[in-house]
mmCIF entry with sequence, helices, sheets and N, C-alpha, C, O atoms, coordinates in Angstrom:
data_MODEL
# 
_entry.id   MODEL 
# 
_entity.id                         1 
_entity.type                       polymer 
_entity.pdbx_number_of_molecules   1 
# 
_entity_poly.entity_id                      1 
_entity_poly.type                           'polypeptide(L)' 
_entity_poly.nstd_linkage                   no 
_entity_poly.nstd_monomer                   no 
_entity_poly.pdbx_seq_one_letter_code       MTLCPIALTAGCNKCPLVSACPLKGIIGDYKAPQDAARTQAPPKPGGDKPA 
_entity_poly.pdbx_seq_one_letter_code_can   MTLCPIALTAGCNKCPLVSACPLKGIIGDYKAPQDAARTQAPPKPGGDKPA 
_entity_poly.pdbx_strand_id                 A 
# 
loop_
_entity_poly_seq.entity_id 
_entity_poly_seq.num 
_entity_poly_seq.mon_id 
_entity_poly_seq.hetero 
1 1  MET n 
1 2  THR n 
1 3  LEU n 
1 4  CYS n 
1 5  PRO n 
1 6  ILE n 
1 7  ALA n 
1 8  LEU n 
1 9  THR n 
1 10 ALA n 
1 11 GLY n 
1 12 CYS n 
1 13 ASN n 
1 14 LYS n 
1 15 CYS n 
1 16 PRO n 
1 17 LEU n 
1 18 VAL n 
1 19 SER n 
1 20 ALA n 
1 21 CYS n 
1 22 PRO n 
1 23 LEU n 
1 24 LYS n 
1 25 GLY n 
1 26 ILE n 
1 27 ILE n 
1 28 GLY n 
1 29 ASP n 
1 30 TYR n 
1 31 LYS n 
1 32 ALA n 
1 33 PRO n 
1 34 GLN n 
1 35 ASP n 
1 36 ALA n 
1 37 ALA n 
1 38 ARG n 
1 39 THR n 
1 40 GLN n 
1 41 ALA n 
1 42 PRO n 
1 43 PRO n 
1 44 LYS n 
1 45 PRO n 
1 46 GLY n 
1 47 GLY n 
1 48 ASP n 
1 49 LYS n 
1 50 PRO n 
1 51 ALA n 
# 
_struct_asym.id          A 
_struct_asym.entity_id   1 
# 
loop_
_struct_conf.conf_type_id 
_struct_conf.id 
_struct_conf.pdbx_PDB_helix_id 
_struct_conf.beg_label_comp_id 
_struct_conf.beg_label_asym_id 
_struct_conf.beg_label_seq_id 
_struct_conf.pdbx_beg_PDB_ins_code 
_struct_conf.end_label_comp_id 
_struct_conf.end_label_asym_id 
_struct_conf.end_label_seq_id 
_struct_conf.pdbx_end_PDB_ins_code 
_struct_conf.beg_auth_comp_id 
_struct_conf.beg_auth_asym_id 
_struct_conf.beg_auth_seq_id 
_struct_conf.end_auth_comp_id 
_struct_conf.end_auth_asym_id 
_struct_conf.end_auth_seq_id 
_struct_conf.pdbx_PDB_helix_class 
_struct_conf.details 
_struct_conf.pdbx_PDB_helix_length 
HELX_P HELX_P1 AA1 PRO A 5  ? THR A 9  ? PRO A 5  THR A 9  1 ? 5 
HELX_P HELX_P2 AA2 CYS A 12 ? LYS A 14 ? CYS A 12 LYS A 14 5 ? 3 
HELX_P HELX_P3 AA3 PRO A 33 ? THR A 39 ? PRO A 33 THR A 39 1 ? 7 
# 
_struct_conf_type.id          HELX_P 
_struct_conf_type.criteria    ? 
_struct_conf_type.reference   ? 
# 
loop_
_atom_site.group_PDB 
_atom_site.id 
_atom_site.type_symbol 
_atom_site.label_atom_id 
_atom_site.label_alt_id 
_atom_site.label_comp_id 
_atom_site.label_asym_id 
_atom_site.label_entity_id 
_atom_site.label_seq_id 
_atom_site.pdbx_PDB_ins_code 
_atom_site.Cartn_x 
_atom_site.Cartn_y 
_atom_site.Cartn_z 
_atom_site.occupancy 
_atom_site.B_iso_or_equiv 
_atom_site.pdbx_formal_charge 
_atom_site.auth_seq_id 
_atom_site.auth_comp_id 
_atom_site.auth_asym_id 
_atom_site.auth_atom_id 
_atom_site.pdbx_PDB_model_num 
ATOM 1   N N  . MET A 1 1  ? -110.248 -29.594 26.752 1.00 0.00 ? 1  MET A N  1 
ATOM 2   C CA . MET A 1 1  ? -110.930 -28.496 26.094 1.00 0.00 ? 1  MET A CA 1 
ATOM 3   C C  . MET A 1 1  ? -111.389 -27.562 27.094 1.00 0.00 ? 1  MET A C  1 
ATOM 4   O O  . MET A 1 1  ? -112.007 -27.989 28.070 1.00 0.00 ? 1  MET A O  1 
ATOM 5   N N  . THR A 1 2  ? -111.132 -26.233 26.940 1.00 0.00 ? 2  THR A N  1 
ATOM 6   C CA . THR A 1 2  ? -111.460 -25.202 27.907 1.00 0.00 ? 2  THR A CA 1 
ATOM 7   C C  . THR A 1 2  ? -112.865 -24.755 27.465 1.00 0.00 ? 2  THR A C  1 
ATOM 8   O O  . THR A 1 2  ? -113.078 -24.401 26.306 1.00 0.00 ? 2  THR A O  1 
ATOM 9   N N  . LEU A 1 3  ? -113.800 -24.779 28.397 1.00 0.00 ? 3  LEU A N  1 
ATOM 10  C CA . LEU A 1 3  ? -115.176 -24.407 28.231 1.00 0.00 ? 3  LEU A CA 1 
ATOM 11  C C  . LEU A 1 3  ? -115.537 -23.144 28.776 1.00 0.00 ? 3  LEU A C  1 
ATOM 12  O O  . LEU A 1 3  ? -116.320 -22.389 28.199 1.00 0.00 ? 3  LEU A O  1 
ATOM 13  N N  . CYS A 1 4  ? -114.910 -22.843 30.044 1.00 0.00 ? 4  CYS A N  1 
ATOM 14  C CA . CYS A 1 4  ? -115.226 -21.739 30.833 1.00 0.00 ? 4  CYS A CA 1 
ATOM 15  C C  . CYS A 1 4  ? -114.922 -20.431 30.056 1.00 0.00 ? 4  CYS A C  1 
ATOM 16  O O  . CYS A 1 4  ? -113.821 -20.301 29.520 1.00 0.00 ? 4  CYS A O  1 
ATOM 17  N N  . PRO A 1 5  ? -115.880 -19.440 29.975 1.00 0.00 ? 5  PRO A N  1 
ATOM 18  C CA . PRO A 1 5  ? -115.580 -18.134 29.286 1.00 0.00 ? 5  PRO A CA 1 
ATOM 19  C C  . PRO A 1 5  ? -114.497 -17.325 29.938 1.00 0.00 ? 5  PRO A C  1 
ATOM 20  O O  . PRO A 1 5  ? -113.761 -16.616 29.252 1.00 0.00 ? 5  PRO A O  1 
ATOM 21  N N  . ILE A 1 6  ? -114.371 -17.411 31.284 1.00 0.00 ? 6  ILE A N  1 
ATOM 22  C CA . ILE A 1 6  ? -113.252 -16.672 31.950 1.00 0.00 ? 6  ILE A CA 1 
ATOM 23  C C  . ILE A 1 6  ? -111.977 -17.369 31.632 1.00 0.00 ? 6  ILE A C  1 
ATOM 24  O O  . ILE A 1 6  ? -111.003 -16.659 31.382 1.00 0.00 ? 6  ILE A O  1 
ATOM 25  N N  . ALA A 1 7  ? -111.847 -18.684 31.606 1.00 0.00 ? 7  ALA A N  1 
ATOM 26  C CA . ALA A 1 7  ? -110.652 -19.356 31.398 1.00 0.00 ? 7  ALA A CA 1 
ATOM 27  C C  . ALA A 1 7  ? -110.208 -19.157 29.916 1.00 0.00 ? 7  ALA A C  1 
ATOM 28  O O  . ALA A 1 7  ? -109.015 -19.195 29.616 1.00 0.00 ? 7  ALA A O  1 
ATOM 29  N N  . LEU A 1 8  ? -111.196 -18.943 28.988 1.00 0.00 ? 8  LEU A N  1 
ATOM 30  C CA . LEU A 1 8  ? -110.794 -18.778 27.615 1.00 0.00 ? 8  LEU A CA 1 
ATOM 31  C C  . LEU A 1 8  ? -110.152 -17.377 27.404 1.00 0.00 ? 8  LEU A C  1 
ATOM 32  O O  . LEU A 1 8  ? -109.233 -17.192 26.607 1.00 0.00 ? 8  LEU A O  1 
ATOM 33  N N  . THR A 1 9  ? -110.716 -16.383 28.194 1.00 0.00 ? 9  THR A N  1 
ATOM 34  C CA . THR A 1 9  ? -110.104 -15.050 28.003 1.00 0.00 ? 9  THR A CA 1 
ATOM 35  C C  . THR A 1 9  ? -108.948 -14.679 28.807 1.00 0.00 ? 9  THR A C  1 
ATOM 36  O O  . THR A 1 9  ? -108.009 -14.047 28.323 1.00 0.00 ? 9  THR A O  1 
ATOM 37  N N  . ALA A 1 10 ? -108.998 -15.095 30.155 1.00 0.00 ? 10 ALA A N  1 
ATOM 38  C CA . ALA A 1 10 ? -107.901 -14.620 31.053 1.00 0.00 ? 10 ALA A CA 1 
ATOM 39  C C  . ALA A 1 10 ? -107.204 -15.839 31.687 1.00 0.00 ? 10 ALA A C  1 
ATOM 40  O O  . ALA A 1 10 ? -106.103 -15.672 32.212 1.00 0.00 ? 10 ALA A O  1 
ATOM 41  N N  . GLY A 1 11 ? -107.766 -17.021 31.668 1.00 0.00 ? 11 GLY A N  1 
ATOM 42  C CA . GLY A 1 11 ? -107.057 -18.103 32.352 1.00 0.00 ? 11 GLY A CA 1 
ATOM 43  C C  . GLY A 1 11 ? -107.659 -18.405 33.708 1.00 0.00 ? 11 GLY A C  1 
ATOM 44  O O  . GLY A 1 11 ? -108.216 -17.492 34.318 1.00 0.00 ? 11 GLY A O  1 
ATOM 45  N N  . CYS A 1 12 ? -107.589 -19.579 34.204 1.00 0.00 ? 12 CYS A N  1 
ATOM 46  C CA . CYS A 1 12 ? -108.198 -19.822 35.502 1.00 0.00 ? 12 CYS A CA 1 
ATOM 47  C C  . CYS A 1 12 ? -107.362 -19.157 36.632 1.00 0.00 ? 12 CYS A C  1 
ATOM 48  O O  . CYS A 1 12 ? -107.945 -18.752 37.637 1.00 0.00 ? 12 CYS A O  1 
ATOM 49  N N  . ASN A 1 13 ? -106.113 -19.041 36.511 1.00 0.00 ? 13 ASN A N  1 
ATOM 50  C CA . ASN A 1 13 ? -105.242 -18.445 37.622 1.00 0.00 ? 13 ASN A CA 1 
ATOM 51  C C  . ASN A 1 13 ? -105.531 -16.964 37.796 1.00 0.00 ? 13 ASN A C  1 
ATOM 52  O O  . ASN A 1 13 ? -105.204 -16.394 38.838 1.00 0.00 ? 13 ASN A O  1 
ATOM 53  N N  . LYS A 1 14 ? -106.140 -16.322 36.793 1.00 0.00 ? 14 LYS A N  1 
ATOM 54  C CA . LYS A 1 14 ? -106.478 -14.847 36.870 1.00 0.00 ? 14 LYS A CA 1 
ATOM 55  C C  . LYS A 1 14 ? -107.908 -14.598 37.368 1.00 0.00 ? 14 LYS A C  1 
ATOM 56  O O  . LYS A 1 14 ? -108.296 -13.467 37.663 1.00 0.00 ? 14 LYS A O  1 
ATOM 57  N N  . CYS A 1 15 ? -108.701 -15.725 37.452 1.00 0.00 ? 15 CYS A N  1 
ATOM 58  C CA . CYS A 1 15 ? -110.138 -15.572 37.797 1.00 0.00 ? 15 CYS A CA 1 
ATOM 59  C C  . CYS A 1 15 ? -110.249 -15.375 39.308 1.00 0.00 ? 15 CYS A C  1 
ATOM 60  O O  . CYS A 1 15 ? -109.546 -16.023 40.083 1.00 0.00 ? 15 CYS A O  1 
ATOM 61  N N  . PRO A 1 16 ? -111.127 -14.490 39.706 1.00 0.00 ? 16 PRO A N  1 
ATOM 62  C CA . PRO A 1 16 ? -111.332 -14.269 41.123 1.00 0.00 ? 16 PRO A CA 1 
ATOM 63  C C  . PRO A 1 16 ? -112.001 -15.440 41.856 1.00 0.00 ? 16 PRO A C  1 
ATOM 64  O O  . PRO A 1 16 ? -111.942 -15.518 43.083 1.00 0.00 ? 16 PRO A O  1 
ATOM 65  N N  . LEU A 1 17 ? -112.621 -16.325 41.123 1.00 0.00 ? 17 LEU A N  1 
ATOM 66  C CA . LEU A 1 17 ? -113.362 -17.414 41.687 1.00 0.00 ? 17 LEU A CA 1 
ATOM 67  C C  . LEU A 1 17 ? -112.512 -18.755 41.676 1.00 0.00 ? 17 LEU A C  1 
ATOM 68  O O  . LEU A 1 17 ? -113.058 -19.807 42.006 1.00 0.00 ? 17 LEU A O  1 
ATOM 69  N N  . VAL A 1 18 ? -111.301 -18.724 41.332 1.00 0.00 ? 18 VAL A N  1 
ATOM 70  C CA . VAL A 1 18 ? -110.511 -19.980 41.143 1.00 0.00 ? 18 VAL A CA 1 
ATOM 71  C C  . VAL A 1 18 ? -110.483 -20.831 42.391 1.00 0.00 ? 18 VAL A C  1 
ATOM 72  O O  . VAL A 1 18 ? -110.465 -22.057 42.284 1.00 0.00 ? 18 VAL A O  1 
ATOM 73  N N  . SER A 1 19 ? -110.479 -20.198 43.645 1.00 0.00 ? 19 SER A N  1 
ATOM 74  C CA . SER A 1 19 ? -110.429 -20.947 44.811 1.00 0.00 ? 19 SER A CA 1 
ATOM 75  C C  . SER A 1 19 ? -111.750 -21.649 45.073 1.00 0.00 ? 19 SER A C  1 
ATOM 76  O O  . SER A 1 19 ? -111.769 -22.683 45.741 1.00 0.00 ? 19 SER A O  1 
ATOM 77  N N  . ALA A 1 20 ? -112.854 -21.117 44.565 1.00 0.00 ? 20 ALA A N  1 
ATOM 78  C CA . ALA A 1 20 ? -114.116 -21.702 44.871 1.00 0.00 ? 20 ALA A CA 1 
ATOM 79  C C  . ALA A 1 20 ? -114.713 -22.647 43.707 1.00 0.00 ? 20 ALA A C  1 
ATOM 80  O O  . ALA A 1 20 ? -115.697 -23.369 43.870 1.00 0.00 ? 20 ALA A O  1 
ATOM 81  N N  . CYS A 1 21 ? -113.991 -22.542 42.529 1.00 0.00 ? 21 CYS A N  1 
ATOM 82  C CA . CYS A 1 21 ? -114.524 -23.234 41.424 1.00 0.00 ? 21 CYS A CA 1 
ATOM 83  C C  . CYS A 1 21 ? -114.369 -24.689 41.548 1.00 0.00 ? 21 CYS A C  1 
ATOM 84  O O  . CYS A 1 21 ? -113.230 -25.139 41.663 1.00 0.00 ? 21 CYS A O  1 
ATOM 85  N N  . PRO A 1 22 ? -115.467 -25.541 41.536 1.00 0.00 ? 22 PRO A N  1 
ATOM 86  C CA . PRO A 1 22 ? -115.318 -27.008 41.661 1.00 0.00 ? 22 PRO A CA 1 
ATOM 87  C C  . PRO A 1 22 ? -114.847 -27.721 40.368 1.00 0.00 ? 22 PRO A C  1 
ATOM 88  O O  . PRO A 1 22 ? -114.356 -28.849 40.410 1.00 0.00 ? 22 PRO A O  1 
ATOM 89  N N  . LEU A 1 23 ? -115.009 -27.043 39.249 1.00 0.00 ? 23 LEU A N  1 
ATOM 90  C CA . LEU A 1 23 ? -114.665 -27.562 37.897 1.00 0.00 ? 23 LEU A CA 1 
ATOM 91  C C  . LEU A 1 23 ? -113.555 -26.958 37.179 1.00 0.00 ? 23 LEU A C  1 
ATOM 92  O O  . LEU A 1 23 ? -113.465 -27.076 35.957 1.00 0.00 ? 23 LEU A O  1 
ATOM 93  N N  . LYS A 1 24 ? -112.692 -26.306 37.884 1.00 0.00 ? 24 LYS A N  1 
ATOM 94  C CA . LYS A 1 24 ? -111.654 -25.480 37.320 1.00 0.00 ? 24 LYS A CA 1 
ATOM 95  C C  . LYS A 1 24 ? -110.665 -26.445 36.507 1.00 0.00 ? 24 LYS A C  1 
ATOM 96  O O  . LYS A 1 24 ? -110.116 -25.971 35.513 1.00 0.00 ? 24 LYS A O  1 
ATOM 97  N N  . GLY A 1 25 ? -110.427 -27.681 36.851 1.00 0.00 ? 25 GLY A N  1 
ATOM 98  C CA . GLY A 1 25 ? -109.593 -28.636 36.229 1.00 0.00 ? 25 GLY A CA 1 
ATOM 99  C C  . GLY A 1 25 ? -110.258 -29.371 35.034 1.00 0.00 ? 25 GLY A C  1 
ATOM 100 O O  . GLY A 1 25 ? -109.620 -29.956 34.158 1.00 0.00 ? 25 GLY A O  1 
ATOM 101 N N  . ILE A 1 26 ? -111.607 -29.277 35.094 1.00 0.00 ? 26 ILE A N  1 
ATOM 102 C CA . ILE A 1 26 ? -112.434 -30.098 34.115 1.00 0.00 ? 26 ILE A CA 1 
ATOM 103 C C  . ILE A 1 26 ? -112.832 -29.176 32.918 1.00 0.00 ? 26 ILE A C  1 
ATOM 104 O O  . ILE A 1 26 ? -112.647 -29.531 31.754 1.00 0.00 ? 26 ILE A O  1 
ATOM 105 N N  . ILE A 1 27 ? -113.401 -27.941 33.268 1.00 0.00 ? 27 ILE A N  1 
ATOM 106 C CA . ILE A 1 27 ? -113.906 -27.064 32.197 1.00 0.00 ? 27 ILE A CA 1 
ATOM 107 C C  . ILE A 1 27 ? -112.889 -25.987 31.961 1.00 0.00 ? 27 ILE A C  1 
ATOM 108 O O  . ILE A 1 27 ? -113.010 -25.325 30.929 1.00 0.00 ? 27 ILE A O  1 
ATOM 109 N N  . GLY A 1 28 ? -111.962 -25.742 32.732 1.00 0.00 ? 28 GLY A N  1 
ATOM 110 C CA . GLY A 1 28 ? -111.006 -24.698 32.704 1.00 0.00 ? 28 GLY A CA 1 
ATOM 111 C C  . GLY A 1 28 ? -109.616 -25.150 32.371 1.00 0.00 ? 28 GLY A C  1 
ATOM 112 O O  . GLY A 1 28 ? -109.391 -26.316 32.049 1.00 0.00 ? 28 GLY A O  1 
ATOM 113 N N  . ASP A 1 29 ? -108.653 -24.203 32.449 1.00 0.00 ? 29 ASP A N  1 
ATOM 114 C CA . ASP A 1 29 ? -107.314 -24.591 32.192 1.00 0.00 ? 29 ASP A CA 1 
ATOM 115 C C  . ASP A 1 29 ? -106.404 -24.630 33.381 1.00 0.00 ? 29 ASP A C  1 
ATOM 116 O O  . ASP A 1 29 ? -105.182 -24.536 33.261 1.00 0.00 ? 29 ASP A O  1 
ATOM 117 N N  . TYR A 1 30 ? -107.009 -24.768 34.516 1.00 0.00 ? 30 TYR A N  1 
ATOM 118 C CA . TYR A 1 30 ? -106.196 -24.778 35.798 1.00 0.00 ? 30 TYR A CA 1 
ATOM 119 C C  . TYR A 1 30 ? -105.342 -25.939 35.865 1.00 0.00 ? 30 TYR A C  1 
ATOM 120 O O  . TYR A 1 30 ? -105.747 -27.039 35.487 1.00 0.00 ? 30 TYR A O  1 
ATOM 121 N N  . LYS A 1 31 ? -104.055 -25.735 36.375 1.00 0.00 ? 31 LYS A N  1 
ATOM 122 C CA . LYS A 1 31 ? -103.136 -26.780 36.647 1.00 0.00 ? 31 LYS A CA 1 
ATOM 123 C C  . LYS A 1 31 ? -102.554 -26.451 38.065 1.00 0.00 ? 31 LYS A C  1 
ATOM 124 O O  . LYS A 1 31 ? -102.108 -25.321 38.264 1.00 0.00 ? 31 LYS A O  1 
ATOM 125 N N  . ALA A 1 32 ? -102.543 -27.281 38.939 1.00 0.00 ? 32 ALA A N  1 
ATOM 126 C CA . ALA A 1 32 ? -101.978 -27.173 40.314 1.00 0.00 ? 32 ALA A CA 1 
ATOM 127 C C  . ALA A 1 32 ? -100.486 -26.851 40.239 1.00 0.00 ? 32 ALA A C  1 
ATOM 128 O O  . ALA A 1 32 ? -99.816  -27.444 39.393 1.00 0.00 ? 32 ALA A O  1 
ATOM 129 N N  . PRO A 1 33 ? -99.906  -25.958 41.055 1.00 0.00 ? 33 PRO A N  1 
ATOM 130 C CA . PRO A 1 33 ? -98.480  -25.688 40.934 1.00 0.00 ? 33 PRO A CA 1 
ATOM 131 C C  . PRO A 1 33 ? -97.571  -26.833 40.814 1.00 0.00 ? 33 PRO A C  1 
ATOM 132 O O  . PRO A 1 33 ? -96.616  -26.789 40.038 1.00 0.00 ? 33 PRO A O  1 
ATOM 133 N N  . GLN A 1 34 ? -97.838  -27.924 41.592 1.00 0.00 ? 34 GLN A N  1 
ATOM 134 C CA . GLN A 1 34 ? -96.918  -29.094 41.556 1.00 0.00 ? 34 GLN A CA 1 
ATOM 135 C C  . GLN A 1 34 ? -97.088  -29.865 40.142 1.00 0.00 ? 34 GLN A C  1 
ATOM 136 O O  . GLN A 1 34 ? -96.141  -30.404 39.569 1.00 0.00 ? 34 GLN A O  1 
ATOM 137 N N  . ASP A 1 35 ? -98.337  -29.850 39.684 1.00 0.00 ? 35 ASP A N  1 
ATOM 138 C CA . ASP A 1 35 ? -98.592  -30.391 38.321 1.00 0.00 ? 35 ASP A CA 1 
ATOM 139 C C  . ASP A 1 35 ? -97.833  -29.570 37.190 1.00 0.00 ? 35 ASP A C  1 
ATOM 140 O O  . ASP A 1 35 ? -97.215  -30.122 36.280 1.00 0.00 ? 35 ASP A O  1 
ATOM 141 N N  . ALA A 1 36 ? -97.940  -28.240 37.339 1.00 0.00 ? 36 ALA A N  1 
ATOM 142 C CA . ALA A 1 36 ? -97.327  -27.475 36.374 1.00 0.00 ? 36 ALA A CA 1 
ATOM 143 C C  . ALA A 1 36 ? -95.699  -27.614 36.359 1.00 0.00 ? 36 ALA A C  1 
ATOM 144 O O  . ALA A 1 36 ? -95.047  -27.551 35.317 1.00 0.00 ? 36 ALA A O  1 
ATOM 145 N N  . ALA A 1 37 ? -95.200  -27.788 37.496 1.00 0.00 ? 37 ALA A N  1 
ATOM 146 C CA . ALA A 1 37 ? -93.673  -28.063 37.546 1.00 0.00 ? 37 ALA A CA 1 
ATOM 147 C C  . ALA A 1 37 ? -93.304  -29.397 37.012 1.00 0.00 ? 37 ALA A C  1 
ATOM 148 O O  . ALA A 1 37 ? -92.164  -29.548 36.571 1.00 0.00 ? 37 ALA A O  1 
ATOM 149 N N  . ARG A 1 38 ? -94.159  -30.389 37.005 1.00 0.00 ? 38 ARG A N  1 
ATOM 150 C CA . ARG A 1 38 ? -93.917  -31.658 36.449 1.00 0.00 ? 38 ARG A CA 1 
ATOM 151 C C  . ARG A 1 38 ? -94.040  -31.629 34.900 1.00 0.00 ? 38 ARG A C  1 
ATOM 152 O O  . ARG A 1 38 ? -93.342  -32.381 34.220 1.00 0.00 ? 38 ARG A O  1 
ATOM 153 N N  . THR A 1 39 ? -94.928  -30.762 34.337 1.00 0.00 ? 39 THR A N  1 
ATOM 154 C CA . THR A 1 39 ? -95.057  -30.729 32.960 1.00 0.00 ? 39 THR A CA 1 
ATOM 155 C C  . THR A 1 39 ? -94.024  -29.974 32.167 1.00 0.00 ? 39 THR A C  1 
ATOM 156 O O  . THR A 1 39 ? -93.958  -30.124 30.947 1.00 0.00 ? 39 THR A O  1 
ATOM 157 N N  . GLN A 1 40 ? -93.218  -29.171 32.817 1.00 0.00 ? 40 GLN A N  1 
ATOM 158 C CA . GLN A 1 40 ? -92.262  -28.493 32.186 1.00 0.00 ? 40 GLN A CA 1 
ATOM 159 C C  . GLN A 1 40 ? -91.023  -29.468 31.787 1.00 0.00 ? 40 GLN A C  1 
ATOM 160 O O  . GLN A 1 40 ? -90.674  -30.450 32.442 1.00 0.00 ? 40 GLN A O  1 
ATOM 161 N N  . ALA A 1 41 ? -90.478  -29.039 30.681 1.00 0.00 ? 41 ALA A N  1 
ATOM 162 C CA . ALA A 1 41 ? -89.309  -29.876 30.268 1.00 0.00 ? 41 ALA A CA 1 
ATOM 163 C C  . ALA A 1 41 ? -88.033  -29.750 31.052 1.00 0.00 ? 41 ALA A C  1 
ATOM 164 O O  . ALA A 1 41 ? -87.637  -28.609 31.290 1.00 0.00 ? 41 ALA A O  1 
ATOM 165 N N  . PRO A 1 42 ? -87.358  -30.750 31.471 1.00 0.00 ? 42 PRO A N  1 
ATOM 166 C CA . PRO A 1 42 ? -86.089  -30.561 32.112 1.00 0.00 ? 42 PRO A CA 1 
ATOM 167 C C  . PRO A 1 42 ? -84.983  -29.872 31.342 1.00 0.00 ? 42 PRO A C  1 
ATOM 168 O O  . PRO A 1 42 ? -84.992  -29.969 30.115 1.00 0.00 ? 42 PRO A O  1 
ATOM 169 N N  . PRO A 1 43 ? -84.056  -29.201 31.937 1.00 0.00 ? 43 PRO A N  1 
ATOM 170 C CA . PRO A 1 43 ? -83.123  -28.510 31.140 1.00 0.00 ? 43 PRO A CA 1 
ATOM 171 C C  . PRO A 1 43 ? -82.179  -29.543 30.410 1.00 0.00 ? 43 PRO A C  1 
ATOM 172 O O  . PRO A 1 43 ? -81.884  -30.613 30.941 1.00 0.00 ? 43 PRO A O  1 
ATOM 173 N N  . LYS A 1 44 ? -81.744  -29.188 29.230 1.00 0.00 ? 44 LYS A N  1 
ATOM 174 C CA . LYS A 1 44 ? -80.894  -30.101 28.508 1.00 0.00 ? 44 LYS A CA 1 
ATOM 175 C C  . LYS A 1 44 ? -79.519  -30.172 29.073 1.00 0.00 ? 44 LYS A C  1 
ATOM 176 O O  . LYS A 1 44 ? -78.939  -29.128 29.371 1.00 0.00 ? 44 LYS A O  1 
ATOM 177 N N  . PRO A 1 45 ? -78.960  -31.331 29.239 1.00 0.00 ? 45 PRO A N  1 
ATOM 178 C CA . PRO A 1 45 ? -77.568  -31.511 29.729 1.00 0.00 ? 45 PRO A CA 1 
ATOM 179 C C  . PRO A 1 45 ? -76.495  -30.713 28.842 1.00 0.00 ? 45 PRO A C  1 
ATOM 180 O O  . PRO A 1 45 ? -76.469  -30.815 27.615 1.00 0.00 ? 45 PRO A O  1 
ATOM 181 N N  . GLY A 1 46 ? -75.664  -29.956 29.534 1.00 0.00 ? 46 GLY A N  1 
ATOM 182 C CA . GLY A 1 46 ? -74.621  -29.248 28.911 1.00 0.00 ? 46 GLY A CA 1 
ATOM 183 C C  . GLY A 1 46 ? -75.133  -27.905 28.216 1.00 0.00 ? 46 GLY A C  1 
ATOM 184 O O  . GLY A 1 46 ? -74.357  -27.248 27.522 1.00 0.00 ? 46 GLY A O  1 
ATOM 185 N N  . GLY A 1 47 ? -76.436  -27.518 28.412 1.00 0.00 ? 47 GLY A N  1 
ATOM 186 C CA . GLY A 1 47 ? -76.928  -26.384 27.852 1.00 0.00 ? 47 GLY A CA 1 
ATOM 187 C C  . GLY A 1 47 ? -76.386  -25.035 28.384 1.00 0.00 ? 47 GLY A C  1 
ATOM 188 O O  . GLY A 1 47 ? -76.489  -24.000 27.725 1.00 0.00 ? 47 GLY A O  1 
ATOM 189 N N  . ASP A 1 48 ? -75.808  -25.091 29.595 1.00 0.00 ? 48 ASP A N  1 
ATOM 190 C CA . ASP A 1 48 ? -75.310  -23.753 30.170 1.00 0.00 ? 48 ASP A CA 1 
ATOM 191 C C  . ASP A 1 48 ? -73.690  -23.628 30.068 1.00 0.00 ? 48 ASP A C  1 
ATOM 192 O O  . ASP A 1 48 ? -73.078  -22.776 30.712 1.00 0.00 ? 48 ASP A O  1 
ATOM 193 N N  . LYS A 1 49 ? -73.092  -24.500 29.252 1.00 0.00 ? 49 LYS A N  1 
ATOM 194 C CA . LYS A 1 49 ? -71.647  -24.361 29.016 1.00 0.00 ? 49 LYS A CA 1 
ATOM 195 C C  . LYS A 1 49 ? -71.320  -23.182 28.257 1.00 0.00 ? 49 LYS A C  1 
ATOM 196 O O  . LYS A 1 49 ? -72.008  -22.841 27.294 1.00 0.00 ? 49 LYS A O  1 
ATOM 197 N N  . PRO A 1 50 ? -70.202  -22.474 28.679 1.00 0.00 ? 50 PRO A N  1 
ATOM 198 C CA . PRO A 1 50 ? -69.765  -21.314 27.995 1.00 0.00 ? 50 PRO A CA 1 
ATOM 199 C C  . PRO A 1 50 ? -69.311  -21.656 26.577 1.00 0.00 ? 50 PRO A C  1 
ATOM 200 O O  . PRO A 1 50 ? -68.799  -22.754 26.361 1.00 0.00 ? 50 PRO A O  1 
ATOM 201 N N  . ALA A 1 51 ? -69.470  -20.805 25.655 1.00 0.00 ? 51 ALA A N  1 
ATOM 202 C CA . ALA A 1 51 ? -69.032  -21.015 24.265 1.00 0.00 ? 51 ALA A CA 1 
ATOM 203 C C  . ALA A 1 51 ? -67.620  -20.730 24.047 1.00 0.00 ? 51 ALA A C  1 
ATOM 204 O O  . ALA A 1 51 ? -67.128  -20.866 22.926 1.00 0.00 ? 51 ALA A O  1 
# 
């Protein structure tokens, strides 16, 4: 649950204090770039075949 008012309105990545915030992953919506890549769904096999 996002509790930070900045994270609620703009998101942690747009906050000017994201590099200094010790609780960005706890009270905000921050996800590290490598974590964000892992949470994306892999492409479906055969999805790029021409019709």
